[in-house]
C-alpha positions in Angstrom: 0.0 0.0 0.0 1.4 3.4 -1.0 0.4 6.0 1.6 2.8 8.7 0.2 0.3 9.6 -2.5 -2.8 9.7 -0.4 -1.3 11.8 2.5 -0.7 14.9 0.4 -4.2 14.7 -1.1 -5.7 14.3 2.4 -3.8 17.2 3.8 -4.9 19.4 0.8 -8.5 18.4 1.3 -8.4 19.2 5.1 -6.7 22.5 4.5 -9.5 23.7 2.2 -12.4 22.4 4.2 -12.5 24.3 7.4 -12.4 28.1 7.6 -14.4 28.8 10.7 -13.7 32.5 10.7 -16.9 34.6 10.6 -17.0 38.1 9.2 -19.7 40.7 9.5 -20.0 44.5 8.9 -21.3 46.3 12.0 -21.7 49.8 13.3 -18.9 50.6 15.8 -19.0 53.3 18.4 -16.8 53.8 21.5 -17.5 54.2 25.2 -15.6 55.0 28.4 -15.9 54.1 32.1 -18.0 57.1 32.9 -21.3 57.2 34.8 -22.9 59.4 32.0 -22.2 56.7 29.4 -23.0 53.6 31.4 -24.6 53.5 34.9 -23.6 54.0 38.5 -21.0 51.2 38.3 -19.1 52.2 35.1 -16.2 49.7 35.6 -18.5 46.7 35.9 -19.5 45.1 32.6 -22.8 43.2 32.2 -21.3 39.8 32.6 -19.5 40.9 35.8 -16.1 41.7 34.3 -14.2 44.6 35.8 -13.1 47.0 33.0 -9.7 48.7 33.4 -8.2 51.3 31.1 -5.9 49.7 28.6 -8.1 46.6 28.2 -9.0 45.6 24.6 -12.7 45.0 25.3 -15.9 45.5 23.5 -19.6 45.4 24.2 -21.9 43.8 21.6 -25.6 44.2 20.8 -27.6 41.2 21.9 -28.4 40.0 18.4 -24.7 39.5 17.9 -24.5 37.2 20.9 -26.9 34.9 19.0 -24.5 35.1 16.1 -21.7 33.6 18.2 -20.2 36.8 19.8 -20.5 35.4 23.3 -18.7 36.5 26.4 -15.0 35.9 26.0 -15.0 35.7 22.2 -11.9 37.3 20.6 -12.8 39.7 17.8 -10.6 41.5 15.3 -11.8 44.9 14.2 -11.0 46.5 10.9 -8.6 49.4 11.4 -7.5 48.4 14.9 -4.5 46.2 16.0 -4.8 43.1 18.0 -7.7 41.1 19.3 -10.6 42.6 21.4 -12.6 40.5 23.8 -16.3 40.5 24.3 -16.7 41.6 27.9 -20.0 43.6 27.9 -23.4 43.6 26.2 -25.4 46.5 25.1 -29.0 47.7 25.7 -31.6 45.6 23.8 -32.5 48.6 21.6 -29.2 48.2 19.6 -28.7 45.8 16.8 -25.7 44.8 14.7 -23.5 47.1 16.7 -20.3 47.0 18.8 -19.0 49.5 21.3 -15.3 49.7 21.8 -14.0 50.3 25.3 -11.7 53.3 25.5 -11.0 53.3 29.3 -11.4 56.8 30.6 -10.2 58.5 27.3 -13.3 60.5 26.3 -11.4 62.4 23.6 -10.5 59.2 21.9 -14.0 57.8 22.1 -15.4 61.0 20.6 -12.7 61.0 17.9 -13.7 57.4 17.0 -17.3 58.5 16.4 -19.5 56.1 14.5 -18.1 53.9 11.8 -19.0 50.9 9.8 -16.3 48.2 10.2 -15.8 44.6 9.4 -15.2 42.3 12.4 -13.8 38.8 12.3 -14.0 36.1 14.9 -13.7 32.3 15.0 -16.6 30.0 15.8 -15.5 27.5 18.4 
């Protein structure tokens, strides 16, 4: 039996089969740990995480949770370096939206404004 021919074919088939990266275009805004933007506990996220300046965290609209953007999911955001982690969820009135955590830097949050961006994450 000659396995040397079947192994490369099998590896090629496996390499092409499974791209579990999801992509979606969403509206992206930014928020800070300030009572005026959140509630009386601005450093406490909806799932109980403590937010700290410098964290790469996002809040997601609840419809995106149903799409697989659950608590702890790593997300890559078009135009930003590194991975951001889902740590918070937004009010039910929002759909197809993320909110990028900017610590206490209100100027950066304002400068970000409102943008349409592509996000990428892996289904696990």
